[in-house]
C-alpha positions as CSV (number, residue, x, y, z in Angstrom):
1,M,16.4,48.6,-66.4
2,I,14.5,45.4,-66.3
3,S,15.3,42.9,-63.6
4,N,14.6,39.1,-63.5
5,R,14.1,39.4,-59.8
6,P,10.4,39.3,-58.6
7,F,9.1,42.4,-57.0
8,D,7.7,40.5,-54.0
9,V,10.1,39.2,-51.4
10,L,8.8,36.5,-49.2
11,L,10.2,36.2,-45.7
12,Y,10.0,32.7,-44.4
13,T,12.3,32.7,-41.4
14,P,13.5,35.2,-38.8
15,D,16.9,35.1,-40.5
16,D,15.2,36.3,-43.7
17,V,13.7,39.2,-41.7
18,W,17.0,40.1,-40.0
19,T,18.8,40.1,-43.4
20,R,16.2,42.6,-44.8
21,I,16.4,44.7,-41.6
22,R,20.2,45.0,-41.9
23,Y,19.9,45.9,-45.5
24,V,17.4,48.7,-44.9
25,E,19.3,50.0,-41.8
26,G,22.6,49.9,-43.7
27,N,21.4,51.8,-46.8
28,P,21.9,55.4,-45.4
29,V,25.1,54.5,-43.6
30,K,26.7,53.0,-46.8
31,D,25.9,56.3,-48.5
32,G,27.6,58.3,-45.8
33,L,24.4,59.4,-44.1
34,A,23.4,59.1,-40.5
35,A,21.6,56.0,-39.4
36,Q,17.8,56.5,-39.4
37,K,15.9,56.2,-36.1
38,W,12.2,56.9,-36.0
39,P,10.1,57.0,-32.8
40,F,7.2,55.3,-34.4
41,V,9.2,52.2,-35.6
42,T,9.2,49.3,-33.1
43,P,12.4,47.2,-33.3
44,Y,11.8,43.7,-34.6
45,D,11.7,41.3,-31.7
46,N,12.2,38.1,-33.7
47,W,8.5,37.2,-33.5
48,P,7.4,34.4,-33.6
49,L,10.5,32.9,-32.0
50,H,11.4,35.9,-29.7
51,K,15.0,34.8,-29.5
52,R,17.2,37.9,-29.3
53,R,20.5,37.9,-31.3
């Protein structure tokens, strides 16, 4: 399948990053699998603004 969407996704704002994080975290859950948690992954801290949601 050929997509018109570019392969590179540019993240310009913290909201862009949060949207992608929710998408990645939600993938296993929407397929009925357990949420993935890895000890080597540091949670995103909203850098450069550092405002927690």
